[in-house]
Every structure is written in structure tokens, then in C-alpha cells.
N, C-alpha and C positions, 0 to 999 in steps of 0.2 A: 504493501500500498503508500502509496507516496506522501511527504511531508503533508499535502496540503490537503488529503484526505483524512488524513490523521488529525488534523488541526479541526477539520468542517465536523468530522465524526467526535473530538472532544467539546467543541463546543455546541451540538445539537445533545450530547449527552449532560453538558452543565444545565443550559435550559431543562430540560426535563427533572433536573435536581432543584430549578430555583423554582420551576413550578409546583412541583412535590413541597418545598418550602412553604410557598404561599400558601398552599389549598392547605397546609398543617394550621397556618393561623389566621386566616382569613376572618375567622367569627371570632378572632378574641381580642379585647380589648386592650390596647397597647402593644398590637400587634409587631408596630412598626421596628421596635430595635429588636428585636430575636430574630427577624426577618433579616434585617441588615449582618445580624452577626454571622447565621447561620451562610447565608447569601456569599459573604465576604469570607467563610470556610473553603467554599467552593468554587471561588474564582481568586481567591489570593488578595484581592481587592474590590473596592466597586467604583466599577466604571458607568459611564454616565448612562450605555444601554441597560446593561442590570437596574439603575437608581429609577429610569422610565419604566421598566417592565414592572418592577415593584409598586409603581405609585398606580399605573393603571390598573394592574390586578390586585391593589388594595384599596382603590377608588380614593387616594391622597394626592393633591396636587405636588407635582414634581418637586416645587421650589420647598415646600415641607420635605422631602425625603433630603434633598440635598442641603436643607439648614440643619438634619439632624448629624448628616454624614459629615459636615465640615465642621460640626461643632465639638463633638466626641472624637477625642484623640485618639481613641482606637481602632476609627472607621480610618480607612487610606482608599482616595480616588487615583491611588498612582499604585501601580504592580509591585509589589515587595522581590527583594532576591531572596535566592538561598539562605543566605546570612544574612539576616536583618540587624546591623549595628544600630546604637544605640549609644550617642553621647551625653552624658548628664550635664546638664547645665545650670543645674542648682545652684544656690550659692557656693558654698565650699566647695565644689566642682571648678566652678565657674573660677574662684578665685585663686585655683590652684592651676589653672591652665587648662582648661578644660578648651578652651576655645582654639588655642594651637594645638591640641589633639584633634579636636574637628577640623581644621584647617589642612593639618597633616593628610587625615582620613581624604578629605575633599580633593585634595592635590593627587593622591597617589592612585585615588580609584576613578579621576576624573569625571565626578559627578558630584552635584548640590545636594544639600538637605534636602529630603522629599523624594530623590531622584533613584534607580536603580540602574547596575551597571548592564551595557547591550546585551551580556551574555548571562543577566538575570542571575549572576552568581551573589553580587552584593546588592545590600541597597543601605543607606545613610538618613539618619534621622539623629535631633537633637531633641532633648527630651529633659522637661523636669525634673527636680530631684527623687530619686530612686528609696532614699532613705539609708545610702550606704555612704555615711557623710564621713565616717571615719576611715575610708579607702578612698577617698575622695585624690585625685578627680579618677572619677569611673566607666568604663565604656560595658555594656554589656551586648555578646555578638550571640543571639537566640535565647537560651538557657546558660550561657558560659558569663560569669564575671568577670572582669581585669580590674583590677581596681591599683592603686598607687603609681598613675601612667605620669610618662612625660611623652612629646610628641615623636622622641626617637625611640619609641616600642612601639609604633602604628606598624612598622615593616616588618617587624618579626612575627606580629599580629597576626597580618595579613597574609604573611609567608604560610604561615599555619594554614591556615584556610585555603589558598590556590594549591596547596597539592591536594585537598582532599577531593 
């Protein structure tokens, strides 16, 4: 099967999953947020086409769907990479050089905050305090926590994931 056919089949399968999610919640008060969570689990993010489908099938204005998606930080309108990098920009981390660390990730990956590398391997985000102030500055990559970092540590960290 060609790559194009595979992508088409995957899109059709995801659309069926989305329909099932919406059907499960359609008569539930407050259905939007659980539908968005599950839809993001299926797609990895919430592109406009998915938001439009949710709005139409839940009979909610698209502006309301987009408002919820853009308000809550757990929702993303951009694709995420296999390795989701979060640089803590809370006060303790910021004071101890988190901005330099973030800049080094941006330079090394050639992406900005909220973006994903072309190969879908890495995505980069800045977040507020993650509650690990004693380890400041802190970076998480998926479920791994890296603390007491400097910008010089970024290359070694990324090298570990590029080899996977």
C-alpha cells in the first residue's frame, strides 16, 4: 500500500474514532471538554478541521470550541512530536537561566515554542511552574525530568533522544 493510501486509511479511521467519541458524549452536559481530550488523544492535537467537526456534531458554535481549545493549556492546535519538550519558565527556573536553555533548544531544533520539527520527532513548549523549584531550571521530555540544567546540557540531552 502506498504512503498516500496509508495516510488516507488512517484519516478515515481517525474520523470514525472521532464520530464514536462524539456519539458517546453527545447527550451529556459539559460534553465539550471530554470530547476535546479524547479527540486530542486520537489526533495528537486539535486541528481546525477536527474542531469544526466537533462543533457541528455537538451543535456548538465553532468560536466556542476554539475558545476552549485556546484557553486551556492542555489542548494544542499544533502537532506534537514523539518527544514533547517542556521548559519550565516559572520564577525559580527563569531566574536560574531557563530562557537560555529555551533559546538553545530553539536553535538546536530550528523551531520556536509551540512548533514541531519536520520529522515529528520533537516539539517544544514553555510552561509555567511544574513544582520542581528545588531542581531549577527544569526541563521535561515526555515523562523524564531534567533538573539543575544549563544551556550547555541541551546538546547531550537531545543527542540521547536522537539516537532512539
